[in-house]
Phi, psi and omega in degrees: 000127175253143183224152176208136171240137175242119186256146165056045181265157163266125192244127166265117186278358185108346178215319189295140179282339180258122177276149181246153175261126184193171171247162183233144167237128184243138179224125176051046172078009184234137174288122185243343179215137172223130181166186177294320181235123179225165177306138179261115180278171177296325177260125182230136174251117178276111190248018180301132182085354180246166184243136176256127178238160167300146174307140182288151177238125173260111180270002175216084185239153178226100177296322183271006184279066190276356182201164170278356189246127188302322182297333183280318182269339180261342180249352176290155178302136185299327179300320179290314182297322177294321177295315175298318180298322178299320177293323178298317180294317179300318180293324177297319176300317182298331180282350180110006177269104183268353175221135169231146171253115180269109186256038167178082182138190181089153181200170183300329182294309179299319179299318180295323179298325178290309187291334178269000180077017180293327177231152173281126189200155165296168166303139195236107175250126191229156179258349194072182183303139174293146181267132184226144168285163169305125182077010179270192186294333180269004178262103188274005183283127175293156186291336189261011178233135176267089185229160172247139178250097182278331179292151183211047183288320181246331183223149174222127175280114183224125179241144173098145184300308184298314180297324179292320179301316181296317182296318180291316180299324180288326177293321178290327174302322185270014172091015182295142179284317181206187183237141178244131171238161174256112182244016166206174175289173185223172182293310187268355177280138193278341193236001186242137175297145188289332187272336190293131173297144179238155187070147176282161175303320182295323180292313181296322179295326178297319180291310183295325179294315177297319180296318181299323181291344176258016183053041177238200183204177181239134171252137185238130167286115185206129181258309192274160172305319179302311182289323179295314179296316179304319180291313187298308186293348178251015169103006181286143183257326189237119178260121181267132178080277175069022189304326185266017180308140173243174187297317181296319181288326174299319176296322181293323175300317179297318179299330182265003180059037180269157177253150172253127172247092179289152178226060189300325191289332186293323181286321178298313183295316181295327180291319181284327186242032185298319181292317182301318187263000176071038181291122181299159180304321179295320176297323180294319179296314180295324182294322179297326182298324189253347189305303189272357179272341187299315180295323177295319176301317177298317179300313180298320184292315179301314184298325181277355181086018178282133173292126184249118178271200182217134174211173184235314175065031184277129184248150174059217183295347180292351183302335181290358178267007190303314180288339175294335175301327179291321180295312182298319183286326175299321180292330180279327190231355188093154185295315184298313179296326177293320180295315179303313182305312186279359179232270190292321182293316177296324173299320177294317177303320181277002181059040181237093180292344184273356183247165173069015179220152166252096182204164180295131181094352179275154174298144181273061172259111190226155174231124181250119182249154183283347180219170178281115183293339179286338178260327180231078186300334181299340181296339180293320187246358177279105184289347177277344180285129180300133179223140180242128182253131177245121183239115184058038177084002181245120177292140175284137178283000000 
């Protein structure tokens, strides 16, 4: 039995605008008592003057995203990519992200390394390689080269209803949390317009139908209203990015009970650091198209009543911008909404009632900050501010 007591903290429960002062008792990784007086464990964290939050959730993370270039992350030896990915996961945990959803990559080996404690990591929910049509966002082959891309660590090109059914079934066999598809063009893909919908209705329906039978769901990379609508009407639940969202499409998302997972920081970071990370000219043009629209999409989604999550989508060396994503989303929606997005809303998206909350029965994944983020929002993204991370009831040393 493992125990932990946290005393005299100011607690953000994952949703409430009013924070409460209380102590917590954790047993075997679960919050079992909250109140003025709780059981005192052998290990005690004195938290007077500090704020306890649910551990943060990044719902658009890429452990295998070691580069912006498909040949580097999809064709490199998986052993090397996984070792790099383990370090990316460990650094995310140190920042306070106690759960990540990897929506293009991951496999049973990396997941087992996490669950067995072989590596320090957030809780790790993965989709396996994202599914892309030929010439779609997951097809990294340039138009002027006759090459085959055999690696499929983050993306796999799969065309046709029957082939997609097999691919989805195999992902669930290998422990996938959900399925990711590419249903529009993207910034770093070399041959596809960013607005054009991808995959036929029949192909998307095959994927969403298989996922539904497994009590799971499909997340779709989609920027434009056309691509978002194409995804929604064919059964997709989670819209990733959505930068070019308009009012009518936001209302349609609400009608379909779909989630928006914005990734504002990746465009901001790619714009500022394009030379450093080697963003190709075609990628720079596409990035400018979506860069300034992202915050407006978040505003439209909130206005329409769409649940808005939080993601980052940072590739390569841009991973160190993860906390900056909180700043950009707070600017778009306000600090309270941003906190909800990165905790309880993301937990709802993941169908995990035990995450994203500080309440009795919830997992003791916690982030302890030196100030109240609703009064001092910068404490969320200020890496110089001391932060203590608790994962499954165990404080990180």
